[in-house]
py3Dmol code that shows the C-alpha trace and the ligand (Angstrom):
import py3Dmol

protein = """\
ATOM      1  CA  MET A   1     113.391  46.069   7.021  1.00  0.00           C
ATOM      2  CA  THR A   2     110.657  46.774   4.511  1.00  0.00           C
ATOM      3  CA  VAL A   3     107.583  44.571   4.220  1.00  0.00           C
ATOM      4  CA  LYS A   4     109.019  43.325   0.937  1.00  0.00           C
ATOM      5  CA  GLN A   5     112.251  42.280   2.593  1.00  0.00           C
ATOM      6  CA  VAL A   6     110.358  40.501   5.337  1.00  0.00           C
ATOM      7  CA  GLN A   7     108.291  38.662   2.712  1.00  0.00           C
ATOM      8  CA  HIS A   8     111.454  37.680   0.848  1.00  0.00           C
ATOM      9  CA  LEU A   9     113.031  36.217   3.961  1.00  0.00           C
ATOM     10  CA  LEU A  10     109.836  34.408   4.923  1.00  0.00           C
ATOM     11  CA  ALA A  11     109.600  33.022   1.394  1.00  0.00           C
ATOM     12  CA  TYR A  12     113.205  31.857   1.543  1.00  0.00           C
ATOM     13  CA  LEU A  13     112.493  30.080   4.836  1.00  0.00           C
ATOM     14  CA  GLY A  14     109.411  28.436   3.377  1.00  0.00           C
ATOM     15  CA  TYR A  15     106.762  30.378   5.294  1.00  0.00           C
ATOM     16  CA  TYR A  16     105.470  32.654   2.593  1.00  0.00           C
ATOM     17  CA  ALA A  17     104.313  31.151  -0.687  1.00  0.00           C
ATOM     18  CA  THR A  18     102.332  33.968  -2.277  1.00  0.00           C
ATOM     19  CA  GLU A  19     103.425  37.068  -4.161  1.00  0.00           C
ATOM     20  CA  VAL A  20     106.104  39.298  -2.691  1.00  0.00           C
ATOM     21  CA  ASP A  21     104.083  42.520  -3.056  1.00  0.00           C
ATOM     22  CA  GLY A  22     105.165  44.644  -0.115  1.00  0.00           C
ATOM     23  CA  ILE A  23     101.649  44.675   1.286  1.00  0.00           C
ATOM     24  CA  ALA A  24     101.374  43.642   4.923  1.00  0.00           C
ATOM     25  CA  GLY A  25      98.139  41.685   4.559  1.00  0.00           C
ATOM     26  CA  THR A  26      96.723  38.626   6.265  1.00  0.00           C
ATOM     27  CA  GLN A  27      98.999  36.200   4.352  1.00  0.00           C
ATOM     28  CA  THR A  28     102.059  38.050   5.539  1.00  0.00           C
ATOM     29  CA  ALA A  29     100.802  38.180   9.120  1.00  0.00           C
ATOM     30  CA  ALA A  30     100.039  34.443   9.034  1.00  0.00           C
ATOM     31  CA  ALA A  31     103.512  33.688   7.690  1.00  0.00           C
ATOM     32  CA  ILE A  32     105.109  35.834  10.408  1.00  0.00           C
ATOM     33  CA  ARG A  33     103.063  34.087  13.091  1.00  0.00           C
ATOM     34  CA  ALA A  34     104.077  30.649  11.806  1.00  0.00           C
ATOM     35  CA  PHE A  35     107.708  31.697  11.787  1.00  0.00           C
ATOM     36  CA  GLN A  36     107.488  33.218  15.291  1.00  0.00           C
ATOM     37  CA  GLN A  37     105.895  30.028  16.572  1.00  0.00           C
ATOM     38  CA  ASP A  38     108.583  27.782  15.065  1.00  0.00           C
ATOM     39  CA  PHE A  39     111.493  29.976  15.996  1.00  0.00           C
ATOM     40  CA  GLY A  40     110.424  30.128  19.612  1.00  0.00           C
ATOM     41  CA  GLY A  41     111.001  32.779  22.253  1.00  0.00           C
ATOM     42  CA  LEU A  42     109.089  35.407  20.257  1.00  0.00           C
ATOM     43  CA  ALA A  43     105.671  36.953  20.769  1.00  0.00           C
ATOM     44  CA  VAL A  44     103.412  35.263  18.217  1.00  0.00           C
ATOM     45  CA  ASP A  45     101.698  38.433  17.056  1.00  0.00           C
ATOM     46  CA  GLY A  46     102.162  38.437  13.281  1.00  0.00           C
ATOM     47  CA  ILE A  47     104.131  41.667  13.421  1.00  0.00           C
ATOM     48  CA  ALA A  48     107.717  41.797  12.177  1.00  0.00           C
ATOM     49  CA  GLY A  49     109.138  43.918  14.972  1.00  0.00           C
ATOM     50  CA  GLU A  50     112.799  44.304  15.822  1.00  0.00           C
ATOM     51  CA  LYS A  51     113.113  40.940  17.607  1.00  0.00           C
ATOM     52  CA  THR A  52     111.358  39.086  14.829  1.00  0.00           C
ATOM     53  CA  GLN A  53     113.559  40.753  12.234  1.00  0.00           C
ATOM     54  CA  GLN A  54     116.641  39.701  14.162  1.00  0.00           C
ATOM     55  CA  ALA A  55     115.267  36.179  14.355  1.00  0.00           C
ATOM     56  CA  LEU A  56     114.647  36.172  10.597  1.00  0.00           C
ATOM     57  CA  ARG A  57     118.250  37.139   9.918  1.00  0.00           C
ATOM     58  CA  LYS A  58     119.494  34.546  12.361  1.00  0.00           C
ATOM     59  CA  ALA A  59     117.332  31.845  10.773  1.00  0.00           C
ATOM     60  CA  ILE A  60     118.704  32.743   7.342  1.00  0.00           C
ATOM     61  CA  TRP A  61     122.344  32.715   8.406  1.00  0.00           C
ATOM     62  CA  GLU A  62     122.346  29.963  10.988  1.00  0.00           C
ATOM     63  CA  GLY A  63     119.234  27.945  10.212  1.00  0.00           C
ATOM     64  CA  MET A  64     116.168  27.469  12.360  1.00  0.00           C
ATOM     65  CA  PRO A  65     116.839  26.487  15.965  1.00  0.00           C
ATOM     66  CA  GLN A  66     116.406  22.758  16.510  1.00  0.00           C
ATOM     67  CA  GLU A  67     113.621  21.554  18.720  1.00  0.00           C
ATOM     68  CA  PRO A  68     114.543  19.466  21.726  1.00  0.00           C
ATOM     69  CA  GLY A  69     114.374  15.798  20.807  1.00  0.00           C
ATOM     70  CA  GLU A  70     115.340  16.398  17.214  1.00  0.00           C
ATOM     71  CA  ASP A  71     118.444  14.718  15.938  1.00  0.00           C
ATOM     72  CA  SER A  72     120.721  17.459  17.228  1.00  0.00           C
ATOM     73  CA  GLY A  73     121.402  16.440  20.794  1.00  0.00           C
ATOM     74  CA  ASP A  74     124.409  14.459  21.952  1.00  0.00           C
ATOM     75  CA  ASP A  75     122.254  12.065  23.812  1.00  0.00           C
ATOM     76  CA  THR A  76     121.190   9.782  20.992  1.00  0.00           C
ATOM     77  CA  VAL A  77     122.307   6.302  20.054  1.00  0.00           C
ATOM     78  CA  TRP A  78     123.718   7.661  16.820  1.00  0.00           C
ATOM     79  CA  ASN A  79     126.119   9.929  18.612  1.00  0.00           C
ATOM     80  CA  ARG A  80     127.408   7.052  20.674  1.00  0.00           C
ATOM     81  CA  VAL A  81     128.231   4.808  17.722  1.00  0.00           C
ATOM     82  CA  ARG A  82     130.996   5.240  15.171  1.00  0.00           C
ATOM     83  CA  TYR A  83     130.051   3.106  12.245  1.00  0.00           C
ATOM     84  CA  PHE A  84     126.315   3.219  11.813  1.00  0.00           C
ATOM     85  CA  ARG A  85     123.739   5.796  10.833  1.00  0.00           C
ATOM     86  CA  ARG A  86     120.060   5.595  11.648  1.00  0.00           C
ATOM     87  CA  GLU A  87     119.279   5.595   7.905  1.00  0.00           C
ATOM     88  CA  GLU A  88     120.889   2.185   7.504  1.00  0.00           C
ATOM     89  CA  PHE A  89     118.152   0.692   9.680  1.00  0.00           C
ATOM     90  CA  ARG A  90     115.267   2.270   7.770  1.00  0.00           C
ATOM     91  CA  CYS A  91     112.358   0.015   6.765  1.00  0.00           C
ATOM     92  CA  LYS A  92     112.943  -1.153   3.211  1.00  0.00           C
ATOM     93  CA  CYS A  93     109.329  -0.794   2.081  1.00  0.00           C
ATOM     94  CA  GLY A  94     110.523   2.392   0.422  1.00  0.00           C
ATOM     95  CA  GLY A  95     107.849   4.548   2.022  1.00  0.00           C
ATOM     96  CA  ARG A  96     104.975   2.497   0.653  1.00  0.00           C
ATOM     97  CA  TYR A  97     103.583   1.422   4.010  1.00  0.00           C
ATOM     98  CA  CYS A  98     105.421   3.480   6.593  1.00  0.00           C
ATOM     99  CA  GLU A  99     107.560   6.547   7.121  1.00  0.00           C
ATOM    100  CA  GLY A 100     110.657   4.404   7.581  1.00  0.00           C
ATOM    101  CA  PHE A 101     110.817   4.064  11.332  1.00  0.00           C
ATOM    102  CA  PRO A 102     107.716   2.385  12.753  1.00  0.00           C
ATOM    103  CA  ALA A 103     110.120   1.553  15.628  1.00  0.00           C
ATOM    104  CA  GLU A 104     113.562   2.815  16.555  1.00  0.00           C
ATOM    105  CA  PRO A 105     116.465   0.386  16.410  1.00  0.00           C
ATOM    106  CA  GLU A 106     117.340  -0.539  19.987  1.00  0.00           C
ATOM    107  CA  GLU A 107     120.662   0.718  21.165  1.00  0.00           C
ATOM    108  CA  ALA A 108     121.819  -2.697  22.395  1.00  0.00           C
ATOM    109  CA  LEU A 109     121.342  -4.018  18.864  1.00  0.00           C
ATOM    110  CA  VAL A 110     123.236  -1.166  17.256  1.00  0.00           C
ATOM    111  CA  GLN A 111     126.003  -1.538  19.833  1.00  0.00           C
ATOM    112  CA  ALA A 112     126.252  -5.246  19.006  1.00  0.00           C
ATOM    113  CA  ALA A 113     126.669  -4.296  15.350  1.00  0.00           C
ATOM    114  CA  GLU A 114     129.390  -1.852  16.396  1.00  0.00           C
ATOM    115  CA  GLN A 115     131.236  -4.607  18.220  1.00  0.00           C
ATOM    116  CA  ILE A 116     131.020  -6.868  15.193  1.00  0.00           C
ATOM    117  CA  ARG A 117     132.237  -4.084  12.921  1.00  0.00           C
ATOM    118  CA  GLU A 118     135.122  -3.387  15.285  1.00  0.00           C
ATOM    119  CA  HIS A 119     136.009  -7.049  15.659  1.00  0.00           C
ATOM    120  CA  PHE A 120     136.240  -7.839  11.949  1.00  0.00           C
ATOM    121  CA  GLY A 121     137.525  -4.409  10.953  1.00  0.00           C
ATOM    122  CA  VAL A 122     135.548  -4.290   7.697  1.00  0.00           C
ATOM    123  CA  PRO A 123     132.271  -2.652   6.637  1.00  0.00           C
ATOM    124  CA  ILE A 124     128.904  -4.147   7.456  1.00  0.00           C
ATOM    125  CA  THR A 125     125.920  -3.992   5.138  1.00  0.00           C
ATOM    126  CA  VAL A 126     122.536  -3.888   6.868  1.00  0.00           C
ATOM    127  CA  SER A 127     120.089  -5.654   4.562  1.00  0.00           C
ATOM    128  CA  SER A 128     117.150  -5.336   6.945  1.00  0.00           C
ATOM    129  CA  GLY A 129     116.782  -3.274  10.085  1.00  0.00           C
ATOM    130  CA  VAL A 130     113.399  -2.040  11.233  1.00  0.00           C
ATOM    131  CA  ARG A 131     110.325  -3.342   9.378  1.00  0.00           C
ATOM    132  CA  CYS A 132     106.732  -2.188   9.333  1.00  0.00           C
ATOM    133  CA  PRO A 133     104.148  -5.011   9.507  1.00  0.00           C
ATOM    134  CA  SER A 134     103.286  -4.769   5.782  1.00  0.00           C
ATOM    135  CA  HIS A 135     106.888  -4.938   4.661  1.00  0.00           C
ATOM    136  CA  ASN A 136     107.583  -7.717   7.137  1.00  0.00           C
ATOM    137  CA  ALA A 137     104.702  -9.757   5.724  1.00  0.00           C
ATOM    138  CA  GLY A 138     105.865  -8.956   2.194  1.00  0.00           C
ATOM    139  CA  VAL A 139     109.309 -10.415   2.791  1.00  0.00           C
ATOM    140  CA  GLY A 140     107.884 -13.462   4.547  1.00  0.00           C
ATOM    141  CA  GLY A 141     108.783 -12.440   8.082  1.00  0.00           C
ATOM    142  CA  VAL A 142     107.043 -14.165  10.966  1.00  0.00           C
ATOM    143  CA  PRO A 143     104.190 -12.034  12.417  1.00  0.00           C
ATOM    144  CA  ASN A 144     106.012 -11.514  15.718  1.00  0.00           C
ATOM    145  CA  SER A 145     109.348 -10.752  14.046  1.00  0.00           C
ATOM    146  CA  LYS A 146     111.754  -8.740  16.179  1.00  0.00           C
ATOM    147  CA  HIS A 147     112.380  -6.554  13.159  1.00  0.00           C
ATOM    148  CA  LEU A 148     109.024  -4.935  13.991  1.00  0.00           C
ATOM    149  CA  THR A 149     110.280  -3.652  17.315  1.00  0.00           C
ATOM    150  CA  GLY A 150     113.804  -2.622  16.361  1.00  0.00           C
ATOM    151  CA  LYS A 151     115.279  -5.642  18.083  1.00  0.00           C
ATOM    152  CA  ALA A 152     116.598  -7.519  15.036  1.00  0.00           C
ATOM    153  CA  MET A 153     118.786  -6.922  12.018  1.00  0.00           C
ATOM    154  CA  ASP A 154     120.054  -8.837   9.001  1.00  0.00           C
ATOM    155  CA  PHE A 155     123.512  -8.018   7.775  1.00  0.00           C
ATOM    156  CA  SER A 156     126.679  -9.161   6.070  1.00  0.00           C
ATOM    157  CA  VAL A 157     130.286  -8.486   6.974  1.00  0.00           C
ATOM    158  CA  LYS A 158     132.378  -7.681   3.932  1.00  0.00           C
ATOM    159  CA  GLY A 159     134.489 -10.657   2.901  1.00  0.00           C
ATOM    160  CA  VAL A 160     133.549 -12.743   5.936  1.00  0.00           C
ATOM    161  CA  GLY A 161     131.300 -15.782   5.609  1.00  0.00           C
ATOM    162  CA  ALA A 162     128.109 -16.084   7.631  1.00  0.00           C
ATOM    163  CA  GLU A 163     129.355 -19.039   9.673  1.00  0.00           C
ATOM    164  CA  GLN A 164     132.427 -17.134  10.786  1.00  0.00           C
ATOM    165  CA  VAL A 165     130.334 -14.065  11.637  1.00  0.00           C
ATOM    166  CA  LEU A 166     127.893 -16.230  13.535  1.00  0.00           C
ATOM    167  CA  ALA A 167     130.637 -17.759  15.660  1.00  0.00           C
ATOM    168  CA  TYR A 168     131.466 -14.283  16.921  1.00  0.00           C
ATOM    169  CA  VAL A 169     127.871 -13.035  17.192  1.00  0.00           C
ATOM    170  CA  ARG A 170     127.051 -15.929  19.507  1.00  0.00           C
ATOM    171  CA  LEU A 171     129.632 -14.653  21.980  1.00  0.00           C
ATOM    172  CA  LEU A 172     127.772 -11.356  22.421  1.00  0.00           C
ATOM    173  CA  PRO A 173     125.709 -11.459  25.630  1.00  0.00           C
ATOM    174  CA  GLN A 174     122.979  -9.097  24.427  1.00  0.00           C
ATOM    175  CA  ILE A 175     122.219 -11.248  21.379  1.00  0.00           C
ATOM    176  CA  SER A 176     119.734 -13.943  22.323  1.00  0.00           C
ATOM    177  CA  TYR A 177     119.323 -15.560  18.944  1.00  0.00           C
ATOM    178  CA  ALA A 178     121.157 -15.570  15.620  1.00  0.00           C
ATOM    179  CA  TYR A 179     121.319 -17.667  12.477  1.00  0.00           C
ATOM    180  CA  ALA A 180     122.823 -17.675   8.994  1.00  0.00           C
ATOM    181  CA  ILE A 181     120.301 -16.602   6.334  1.00  0.00           C
ATOM    182  CA  ASP A 182     122.629 -17.757   3.561  1.00  0.00           C
ATOM    183  CA  ALA A 183     126.389 -17.986   2.959  1.00  0.00           C
ATOM    184  CA  ASN A 184     126.869 -14.265   3.625  1.00  0.00           C
ATOM    185  CA  TYR A 185     123.977 -12.863   5.628  1.00  0.00           C
ATOM    186  CA  VAL A 186     123.246 -13.276   9.319  1.00  0.00           C
ATOM    187  CA  HIS A 187     120.112 -12.506  11.317  1.00  0.00           C
ATOM    188  CA  MET A 188     120.591 -11.514  14.931  1.00  0.00           C
ATOM    189  CA  GLU A 189     118.183 -10.353  17.599  1.00  0.00           C
ATOM    190  CA  LEU A 190     117.903  -9.182  21.168  1.00  0.00           C
ATOM    191  CA  LYS A 191     115.760 -10.852  23.825  1.00  0.00           C
TER     192      LYS A 191
END
"""
ligand_1 = """\
1
ZN
Zn 107.846 0.026 5.973
"""
view = py3Dmol.view(width=600, height=400)
view.addModel(protein, "pdb")
view.setStyle({"model": 0}, {"cartoon": {"style": "trace"}})
view.addModel(ligand_1, "xyz")
view.setStyle({"model": 1}, {"stick": {}})
view.zoomTo()
view.show()
């Protein structure tokens, strides 16, 4: 691989932002080091040797290897549920006060939602999952709201009234408290 080719691949992967000039200068070395670091299992020496070139090709064709703990493993809540995605529980401040997940939704809560979804056999809309303190205050939540810790959610079940939903929710052992927000929406929370 020529220096130019290496620069092209690094640029494609987002590591090299300056001119593709074929000169192996400090920018190129820094980009190679950053790539080697992220890819893992490579000597972080800033030199595009044979192993690094192989890794570059692999990263282009197959993507960068995922770090442990990233959303790739099988051992996450979201791989154990059928109907819900983490995104649906994102704080609704729209990124103004938080990155979206000041807390993770607790699995017991998500599993309760799964049971409700399964029971009624129709889609559920999550109107509020996790909240950051600013968003919680903005929507009039109590300061110790369980939305802050991923232990509460507000939702509606398509075509099913809140009272009917509530009657079922109250049968779920992990739900300690639930109420109808209006004719359609229910709040439920864990202990
Ligand atoms: Zn927020």
